[in-house]
C-alpha positions in Angstrom: 132.1 111.5 137.1 135.6 112.9 137.5 138.3 110.9 135.8 139.7 109.5 139.0 142.5 107.0 139.5 139.8 104.3 139.8 138.1 105.2 136.5 141.5 105.4 134.7 142.4 101.9 136.1 139.1 100.4 134.9 139.4 102.0 131.4 143.0 100.8 131.0 142.2 97.2 132.1 139.2 97.1 129.7 141.5 98.3 126.9 144.1 95.6 127.7 141.5 92.8 127.9 139.8 93.8 124.6 142.9 94.2 122.5 142.2 90.8 120.9 138.8 92.1 119.7 136.5 90.3 122.2 134.6 92.1 125.0 136.0 92.0 128.5 134.0 90.1 131.1 133.4 91.2 134.7 135.2 88.2 136.2 138.4 89.0 134.3 138.2 92.6 135.3 137.6 91.7 138.9 140.7 89.5 138.8 142.9 92.1 137.1 141.7 94.9 139.5 141.6 92.7 142.6 138.1 93.7 143.5 134.8 91.8 143.8 132.7 91.1 140.6 129.8 93.1 142.1 132.0 96.1 142.5 133.1 95.8 138.8 129.4 95.6 137.7 128.6 98.8 139.6 131.5 100.8 138.2 130.9 99.6 134.7 127.3 100.7 134.9 128.4 104.1 136.0 130.9 104.4 133.2 128.2 103.4 130.7 125.9 106.1 132.1 128.4 108.9 131.6 127.7 111.7 129.0 129.3 110.7 126.7 129.5 107.1 127.8 133.0 105.6 128.4 132.0 101.9 127.9 129.3 99.9 126.3 128.0 97.2 128.6 125.3 94.5 128.3 124.7 91.9 131.0 126.3 88.5 130.0 127.8 90.1 126.8 130.8 91.9 128.3 132.3 95.3 128.2 133.9 97.3 125.4 135.2 100.9 125.3 133.4 103.7 123.4 135.6 106.1 121.4 135.6 108.5 124.4 136.6 105.6 126.7 139.3 104.4 124.3 140.9 107.9 124.2 140.9 108.1 128.0 142.5 104.7 128.2 145.1 105.5 125.6 146.0 108.7 127.5 146.8 106.9 130.7 148.6 104.1 128.8 150.7 106.8 127.1 151.6 108.2 130.5 152.5 104.7 131.9 154.7 103.7 129.0 156.5 107.0 128.7 157.1 106.9 132.5 158.5 103.4 132.3 160.8 104.5 129.4 161.9 107.5 131.4 162.6 105.5 134.5 164.8 103.1 132.6 166.6 105.5 130.3 167.1 108.4 132.7 167.0 107.1 136.2 168.7 103.7 135.6 165.8 101.5 136.7 165.7 97.9 135.4 162.8 96.9 133.2 161.5 94.6 136.0 161.4 97.6 138.5 159.3 100.2 136.6 155.7 98.9 136.5 154.6 99.7 140.0 156.4 103.1 139.9 154.6 104.0 136.6 151.3 102.7 138.0 151.5 105.3 140.8 152.8 108.2 138.7 150.6 107.8 135.6 147.6 109.3 137.3 149.3 112.5 138.6 151.6 113.8 135.9 150.5 116.9 134.0 150.1 117.0 130.2 153.0 119.5 130.2 155.3 117.1 132.1 154.2 114.3 129.7 155.2 116.4 126.7 158.6 117.3 128.3 159.4 113.7 129.1 158.4 112.7 125.5 160.7 115.4 124.0 163.6 114.7 126.4 163.5 111.0 125.4 163.4 111.8 121.7 159.8 110.8 121.2 160.2 107.0 121.8 157.7 104.7 120.1 158.1 101.7 122.4 158.6 101.2 126.1 161.3 99.0 127.7 159.1 95.9 127.4 158.5 96.5 123.7 154.9 97.7 124.0 154.0 100.6 121.6 153.6 104.0 123.2 150.5 105.8 122.0 151.5 109.0 120.1 150.6 112.5 121.3 147.4 112.3 119.2 146.7 108.9 120.8 147.3 106.8 117.8 148.8 103.4 118.3 150.5 101.4 115.5 149.1 98.0 114.6 151.0 95.0 116.1 151.8 92.2 113.7 153.9 90.2 116.1 153.0 86.6 117.1 153.6 84.7 120.3 156.8 82.8 120.3 154.7 79.7 121.1 153.2 80.1 117.6 156.5 80.4 115.7 157.2 77.3 113.6 160.2 75.2 114.2 163.4 76.0 112.3 162.4 79.6 111.8 164.1 82.8 113.0 162.6 85.9 114.4 163.2 89.1 116.4 161.7 89.6 119.8 159.3 92.5 119.7 157.8 92.7 123.2 157.2 90.8 126.4 153.6 90.8 127.5 154.2 90.5 131.3 154.8 92.7 134.3 155.9 89.8 136.4 159.2 91.0 137.9 160.7 87.5 138.4 159.9 86.5 134.8 161.4 89.7 133.4 164.6 89.1 135.4 164.7 85.6 134.1 164.3 86.7 130.5 166.9 89.3 131.0 169.4 86.7 132.2 168.5 84.5 129.1 169.0 87.5 126.8 165.4 87.3 125.7 164.7 91.1 125.4 163.1 93.2 122.7 165.4 93.5 119.6 167.2 90.2 120.0 167.4 87.7 117.2 166.3 84.1 118.0 165.9 80.9 116.2 163.3 78.3 117.0 164.3 74.6 117.1 162.3 71.5 117.8 159.1 71.6 119.8 158.0 68.8 122.2 154.8 67.2 120.9 153.5 66.5 124.4 154.3 69.5 126.6 154.9 72.2 123.9 158.4 73.0 125.2 160.4 74.9 122.6 164.1 74.8 121.9 165.3 78.3 121.2 168.8 79.6 120.2 169.5 83.0 121.7 173.0 84.6 121.2 174.4 81.2 120.3 173.1 79.6 123.4 170.4 76.9 123.4 167.4 77.3 125.8 164.4 75.2 126.4 161.3 77.2 127.2 157.9 76.2 128.4 154.5 77.4 127.2 154.1 79.7 130.2 157.1 81.7 128.9 156.8 81.4 125.1 153.1 82.6 125.3 154.3 85.9 126.8 157.1 86.6 124.3 156.0 88.2 121.0 158.2 88.0 118.0 158.2 89.1 114.3 159.3 86.3 112.0 162.2 87.1 109.6 161.4 87.0 105.9 
């Protein structure tokens, strides 16, 4: 099977859903790709039948990437994150504007253009949202950040990345100053609704779990 846009999208979504170590299930893939579960099952079976196979799949046990599938997924993720970085740094896009543009372009850029973008940007290691960019040899550094929701009260940390492509949320976080690289301090946490008081640039904010679960931080020593 040719590595089509559809195949690349499937492999990328499987990679994202299995980053935590657990297999992806077809219902989650269907939701992420906006297709019917039966369509997901059919495509996954085709990917598992490739030579070499791109995924491992057992009914009711989920989907994982094979080494070949992982490399293919990381290649398109590298394209995507380099493109997002290029759009922000070179063309002046905001970080909430780049996801859909990169989604379209990631499938069509040549390897030569990828190398030229990488060199022109100075070989960046992270995209505008703080996500690591796979290296040219498709290695990706380990991520030791934790969700802000897991940061203990009265501890300080640095924002590492924002795990969301929701444009409205990204604009909101930008307005609050909650962007990669910023120092924050966690205050008290509500025992009932898990709202967290956070100090950002000397301003106090109260953030709900729907926000703090998407912001990943590295605690200061």
